[in-house]
C-alpha positions as CSV (number, residue, x, y, z in Angstrom):
1,M,49.7,33.2,-51.2
2,P,53.2,30.8,-51.0
3,F,53.4,27.6,-52.6
4,M,53.4,25.6,-49.5
5,S,56.0,22.3,-50.1
6,G,53.9,19.5,-47.8
7,G,50.3,19.8,-46.0
8,G,49.6,20.9,-42.7
9,G,51.8,23.5,-42.0
10,G,54.7,23.3,-44.6
11,G,56.0,19.3,-43.9
12,S,55.8,15.7,-45.7
13,T,53.6,14.6,-42.7
14,W,50.5,13.7,-45.3
15,I,52.0,11.4,-48.0
16,W,53.3,9.5,-45.0
17,V,49.5,9.4,-43.5
18,L,48.6,8.9,-47.2
19,V,50.9,5.9,-47.7
20,A,49.9,4.1,-44.6
21,G,46.0,4.8,-45.5
22,L,46.4,3.2,-48.6
23,C,48.1,0.3,-47.2
24,A,45.1,0.3,-44.5
25,C,42.6,-0.1,-47.0
26,G,44.9,-2.8,-49.2
27,A,44.7,-5.2,-46.3
28,A,41.0,-4.4,-46.0
29,H,40.3,-5.6,-49.0
30,G,42.6,-8.6,-48.9
31,L,41.1,-9.3,-45.5
32,H,37.5,-8.8,-47.3
33,T,37.9,-11.1,-50.0
34,S,39.7,-14.0,-48.0
35,H,37.1,-13.8,-45.3
36,L,39.9,-13.4,-42.6
37,G,40.0,-11.6,-39.5
38,P,36.6,-10.6,-36.8
39,E,33.8,-9.0,-38.4
40,W,35.4,-5.4,-37.2
41,L,38.2,-5.5,-38.2
42,V,37.6,-4.7,-42.2
43,P,35.0,-1.9,-41.6
44,G,37.6,-0.6,-39.1
45,L,40.5,-0.3,-41.1
46,Q,38.0,0.7,-44.1
47,A,37.5,3.7,-41.8
48,L,40.8,4.5,-40.6
49,G,42.0,4.0,-44.3
50,G,39.5,5.8,-45.9
51,L,40.1,8.8,-44.0
52,A,43.8,9.2,-43.9
53,V,43.4,8.3,-47.6
54,I,41.6,11.7,-47.4
55,F,43.4,13.4,-46.0
56,G,46.0,13.2,-48.0
57,S,44.4,13.5,-51.1
58,C,42.8,16.8,-49.6
59,E,46.4,17.7,-49.1
60,A,47.1,16.6,-52.7
61,M,44.4,19.0,-54.1
62,I,45.4,22.2,-52.0
63,L,48.9,22.7,-52.9
64,S,47.6,22.2,-56.5
65,V,45.2,24.4,-56.2
66,E,47.5,27.3,-54.5
67,G,49.7,26.4,-57.2
68,L,47.4,27.1,-60.0
69,G,46.4,30.5,-57.9
70,V,50.1,31.2,-57.7
71,R,50.1,30.8,-61.6
72,L,46.8,32.3,-62.2
73,S,47.4,35.2,-59.2
74,W,43.9,33.7,-57.7
75,N,44.2,35.6,-53.7
76,S,43.6,32.7,-51.1
77,F,39.6,32.9,-50.8
78,V,39.1,32.1,-54.6
79,A,42.1,29.7,-54.3
80,G,40.1,28.2,-51.6
81,A,36.5,28.0,-52.8
82,I,38.1,26.1,-56.3
83,A,39.8,23.6,-53.5
84,T,36.8,23.2,-51.9
85,L,35.3,22.2,-54.8
86,A,38.2,19.2,-55.8
87,S,37.1,17.9,-52.9
88,N,33.6,16.6,-53.4
89,V,35.2,13.9,-55.3
90,P,35.6,12.2,-52.4
91,E,32.0,12.3,-51.2
92,I,30.7,12.1,-54.5
93,I,32.2,9.0,-56.0
94,M,31.2,7.7,-52.2
95,L,27.9,8.5,-53.1
96,G,27.9,6.9,-56.6
97,F,28.5,3.7,-54.7
98,V,24.7,4.3,-52.5
99,V,23.1,5.3,-55.5
100,A,23.5,2.3,-56.9
101,S,22.0,0.2,-54.1
102,E,19.5,2.9,-52.7
103,P,18.8,6.0,-54.3
104,R,16.6,7.1,-52.0
105,V,18.9,7.0,-49.2
106,A,21.8,8.8,-51.4
107,F,19.6,11.3,-51.9
108,V,18.3,12.1,-48.0
109,V,22.1,12.3,-46.8
110,V,23.2,14.8,-49.4
111,A,20.6,17.2,-48.3
112,L,21.3,16.2,-44.8
113,T,24.8,17.0,-45.4
114,L,23.9,20.4,-46.4
115,H,22.7,20.6,-42.1
116,I,26.0,19.1,-41.4
117,N,28.3,21.8,-43.2
118,A,25.3,24.5,-41.8
119,L,26.6,23.8,-38.5
120,V,30.3,23.7,-39.2
121,F,30.3,26.8,-40.5
122,G,28.6,27.9,-37.5
123,V,30.6,26.6,-34.8
124,Y,33.4,27.8,-37.3
125,S,32.4,31.1,-36.9
126,A,32.7,30.7,-33.2
127,I,36.9,30.7,-33.4
128,L,37.7,32.6,-35.9
129,P,39.8,35.8,-35.3
130,R,38.1,38.8,-33.9
131,D,38.4,42.8,-33.4
132,R,38.0,43.8,-30.3
133,T,33.9,44.3,-30.7
134,G,33.8,41.1,-31.2
135,Q,33.3,40.7,-35.2
136,A,34.8,38.3,-37.2
137,R,35.3,39.7,-40.6
138,L,34.7,37.6,-43.9
139,P,36.2,38.0,-47.3
140,V,34.8,40.5,-49.7
141,A,33.4,37.6,-52.4
142,L,32.5,35.2,-49.6
143,V,30.3,38.2,-48.8
144,K,29.2,38.9,-52.5
145,T,29.5,35.7,-53.9
146,S,28.4,32.9,-51.8
147,T,25.6,34.7,-50.4
148,D,23.7,35.0,-53.7
149,L,24.5,31.2,-54.0
150,F,22.8,31.2,-49.6
151,I,19.9,32.9,-51.0
152,A,19.2,31.1,-54.5
153,G,19.9,27.4,-52.3
154,G,17.3,28.1,-49.9
155,S,14.5,29.2,-51.8
156,V,15.9,26.1,-54.7
157,F,15.0,24.3,-51.5
158,L,11.8,26.2,-50.5
159,A,10.4,25.3,-54.3
160,T,11.3,22.4,-54.1
161,G,9.8,21.1,-51.0
162,C,7.2,23.4,-51.4
163,L,6.5,20.9,-54.8
164,M,6.9,17.5,-53.5
165,L,4.0,18.4,-51.1
166,V,1.7,19.6,-53.6
167,M,2.4,16.0,-54.6
168,Q,2.0,14.3,-52.3
169,L,-1.4,16.3,-50.9
170,F,-3.3,16.4,-54.7
171,G,-1.8,13.3,-56.8
172,T,-0.5,15.8,-59.7
173,G,2.3,15.2,-62.1
174,R,3.1,12.3,-64.5
175,H,4.5,10.2,-61.5
176,G,1.5,11.4,-59.0
177,T,2.6,10.5,-56.0
178,S,5.2,7.9,-56.6
179,G,8.0,10.6,-56.9
180,F,10.2,12.1,-59.5
181,G,11.0,10.4,-62.9
182,A,14.7,10.7,-64.8
183,A,13.2,13.9,-66.8
184,D,12.8,16.0,-63.7
185,L,16.1,14.8,-62.1
186,Y,18.1,15.2,-65.6
187,V,16.7,18.7,-65.7
188,M,16.9,19.7,-62.3
189,G,20.3,18.7,-61.8
190,G,21.5,20.7,-65.1
191,V,19.6,24.1,-64.3
192,L,21.4,23.6,-60.9
193,L,24.7,22.9,-61.8
194,S,24.3,26.0,-64.3
195,V,24.2,27.9,-61.6
196,Q,27.5,27.2,-59.7
197,A,29.4,27.2,-63.4
198,V,28.4,30.8,-63.4
199,S,28.9,31.4,-59.7
200,V,32.4,30.2,-60.2
201,W,33.0,32.1,-63.8
202,Q,32.1,35.1,-61.6
203,M,34.0,34.3,-58.9
204,I,37.2,34.5,-61.2
205,V,36.7,37.7,-63.2
206,R,35.2,39.7,-60.1
207,F,37.3,38.7,-56.9
208,S,40.3,36.3,-58.2
209,G,42.7,39.2,-57.6
210,S,41.1,41.8,-55.8
211,D,43.6,41.1,-52.4
212,A,46.6,39.6,-53.8
213,E,49.6,41.1,-52.9
214,A,51.9,43.2,-55.0
215,P,54.6,40.1,-56.2
216,D,58.6,39.3,-54.5
217,P,61.2,39.7,-56.6
218,Q,62.7,38.3,-54.1
219,A,60.5,35.7,-53.6
220,E,61.0,31.8,-55.2
221,A,59.9,31.1,-58.9
222,P,56.2,29.6,-58.9
223,P,55.9,26.1,-59.4
224,S,55.8,24.7,-62.2
225,W,52.6,23.4,-64.2
226,G,53.8,19.7,-64.0
227,R,53.9,20.2,-60.1
228,I,50.9,21.3,-60.1
229,A,49.3,18.9,-62.3
230,G,50.5,16.1,-60.4
231,F,49.6,16.9,-57.2
232,G,46.2,17.6,-59.0
233,V,46.3,14.0,-59.8
234,L,47.5,12.5,-57.0
235,G,44.5,14.2,-55.1
236,L,42.0,13.1,-57.6
237,S,42.9,9.1,-58.3
238,T,43.4,8.6,-54.2
239,S,40.7,10.0,-53.5
240,V,38.2,7.4,-55.5
241,I,40.2,4.5,-53.2
242,G,39.0,6.9,-50.1
243,G,36.1,8.1,-50.9
244,H,35.0,4.4,-51.9
245,A,36.5,2.7,-48.3
246,V,34.4,5.5,-46.3
247,G,32.0,4.2,-48.5
248,D,31.9,0.9,-47.3
249,F,32.1,2.2,-44.0
250,A,29.2,4.3,-43.9
251,D,26.8,1.0,-45.7
252,A,28.2,-1.6,-42.8
253,L,28.0,1.3,-39.8
254,V,24.4,2.4,-41.2
255,A,23.2,-1.1,-40.9
256,G,24.6,-1.8,-37.8
257,L,22.4,1.6,-36.4
258,T,19.5,0.3,-38.4
259,G,19.5,-3.4,-37.3
260,A,20.3,-2.2,-33.3
261,G,17.0,-0.1,-33.7
262,Y,18.2,3.2,-34.6
263,S,16.3,5.6,-37.1
264,E,16.9,5.3,-40.8
265,M,17.3,9.1,-40.5
266,I,20.1,9.1,-37.9
267,G,21.7,6.5,-39.8
268,A,21.7,8.4,-43.0
269,I,23.1,11.6,-40.3
270,V,26.2,9.4,-39.7
271,L,26.9,8.8,-43.3
272,S,26.5,12.3,-44.2
273,V,29.5,13.4,-41.7
274,F,31.2,10.7,-43.4
275,A,30.2,12.6,-47.3
276,G,31.8,15.7,-45.8
277,A,35.1,14.6,-44.6
278,G,37.4,15.7,-47.6
279,A,36.1,18.9,-47.1
280,Y,36.6,19.2,-43.1
281,V,39.9,18.0,-43.4
282,M,41.2,21.2,-45.6
283,T,39.0,23.2,-43.4
284,L,40.7,22.4,-40.3
285,M,44.1,22.0,-42.1
286,A,43.9,25.5,-43.9
287,H,42.9,26.8,-40.2
288,L,46.2,25.4,-38.8
289,R,47.8,27.1,-41.2
290,K,46.7,30.5,-40.1
291,K,45.2,30.9,-43.7
292,Y,41.5,31.8,-42.8
293,D,40.3,33.0,-45.8
294,I,40.7,29.5,-47.4
295,A,39.2,27.3,-44.2
296,L,36.1,30.1,-44.6
297,A,36.0,29.7,-48.5
298,N,35.9,25.7,-47.5
299,V,33.6,26.0,-45.2
300,S,31.2,28.6,-47.3
301,G,31.4,26.1,-50.5
302,A,30.8,22.9,-48.3
303,I,27.7,24.5,-47.9
304,T,26.7,26.3,-51.3
305,Q,27.9,23.3,-53.3
306,V,25.3,21.0,-52.4
307,P,22.5,22.6,-53.7
308,F,24.4,23.3,-56.4
309,V,27.3,20.7,-57.3
310,V,26.4,17.7,-55.0
311,L,22.6,17.2,-55.5
312,P,22.5,17.6,-59.0
313,A,25.6,15.5,-59.3
314,V,23.4,12.7,-57.0
315,M,20.3,13.7,-58.9
316,L,22.0,12.8,-62.6
317,M,23.4,9.6,-61.4
318,I,19.7,8.0,-60.3
319,A,18.5,9.4,-63.4
320,A,21.3,8.2,-65.5
321,L,21.5,4.8,-63.6
322,S,17.1,4.9,-63.7
323,S,17.9,4.9,-67.8
324,L,20.8,2.0,-67.7
325,G,18.4,-0.2,-66.0
326,V,20.6,-0.1,-62.5
327,V,18.2,1.4,-60.6
328,P,14.9,0.1,-59.7
329,T,12.3,1.7,-61.1
330,L,9.5,2.7,-58.9
331,A,5.5,2.4,-59.2
332,H,3.9,5.1,-62.6
333,G,8.0,5.3,-63.7
334,A,8.9,7.3,-60.6
335,V,12.5,6.6,-60.1
336,L,12.9,8.9,-56.7
337,S,10.2,8.7,-53.9
338,I,8.3,11.4,-52.1
339,D,8.0,10.6,-48.3
340,L,8.2,11.9,-45.4
341,E,12.4,11.6,-44.9
342,T,12.9,13.3,-48.3
343,T,10.6,16.6,-48.1
344,S,11.5,17.3,-44.5
345,V,15.1,17.4,-45.0
346,V,13.9,19.5,-48.5
347,L,12.0,21.5,-46.8
348,L,14.0,21.8,-43.3
349,A,17.0,23.2,-45.6
350,F,14.8,26.5,-45.8
351,P,15.8,28.4,-42.5
352,P,19.7,27.5,-42.3
353,M,20.1,29.2,-45.3
354,L,17.9,31.7,-45.1
355,I,19.9,32.8,-41.5
356,L,23.1,32.1,-43.3
357,W,22.2,34.7,-45.7
358,K,21.0,37.3,-43.3
359,S,23.8,36.9,-40.9
360,V,26.3,37.3,-43.4
361,Q,25.1,39.5,-46.1
362,D,24.1,42.5,-43.5
363,D,27.2,43.9,-42.6
364,G,30.0,41.4,-43.8
365,S,31.1,40.3,-40.9
366,V,29.6,37.7,-37.9
367,N,29.0,38.3,-34.2
368,W,28.4,36.5,-31.1
369,V,24.8,36.8,-31.6
370,E,24.4,35.9,-35.0
371,T,27.4,33.2,-34.4
372,A,25.0,31.8,-31.0
373,G,21.8,31.8,-33.6
374,M,23.3,30.0,-36.4
375,V,24.7,27.3,-34.2
376,A,20.8,27.1,-32.5
377,V,18.8,27.3,-36.1
378,F,21.4,24.4,-37.2
379,A,21.2,22.1,-34.4
380,L,17.7,22.2,-33.2
381,T,17.4,21.6,-37.1
382,L,19.4,18.2,-36.9
383,Y,17.6,17.3,-33.7
384,F,14.0,17.1,-35.6
385,L,15.5,15.5,-38.2
386,A,16.4,12.5,-36.0
387,V,14.2,12.3,-33.9
388,H,11.0,13.4,-35.4
389,G,12.1,13.0,-38.7
């Protein structure tokens, strides 16, 4: 796995895109504070600038993780999975701003992100290289580790959704039908994060060198630790700016859609697409560079990390902000309401996780029937949520 000197194919284009995005975000901030220009210009600059900054930050993260993988002799799938973990930073930062104003919306957006990411996985499986029998082979680490997380995540969503239904029907629990309290969210978030920690540890221990190539004596020296850290700091710091800008644009867009008469779920779906922008950019860049293992690590990690990274992070943020008085407390001390939207996005997350587990786990590859089935289930679930949720 060579250490690339620049993202998107080894050039420096990503640096110029990053600089242009930072300039656009700065211009949007200046126009907003000075109340100049037409109303559409500020959110437009936030969208273009924020996505450009996220693109650049993701490329910097890829370079940092690739360098780390060379230093630690990781294979491309493990390196891509760790890079996907880093790509969650812009999403979590963006969601933090949503949590501070609308905790319930943030929770719904996270659950919808799983449905969007599952659809991306299904679509991406259709463009993977296939053998003459139509099979797209998947990395061993994805088959043996991600499938465990698929079924664990599906079980979490099914159990939580059933609990939410029981609480609504029978008014049980300390908070009755109002929802989950801060203590509930602390416990749930901590337990779910522990699963991801064990998963990462096991992936590195079991699979980090499983397909590593023998070292080439003619190859260039591995990147320095300073270079690796520099790209990492650049990616993480700029992701804060990009995530904030995209979050502001998404808020304006959702408000506009709601004002135009569209349902809250439509706005949440749009917001979830922007929340996952980092992972989508990383997948596209890895695919264009023919690093299919990294791309697969991104699309599978974007699914498994929703229930075990992003969702618990949002739960902990809601609980913490509630404890600090930033988020208002609902009736009977609840901080996250249980209603039609929150229950439906959780319960309907089980079928996508189930079909993902079955499609990948059975033979370590994806055929055309499985691809068509996944896309159909994921698209129908999103349709049901958008129209009837």
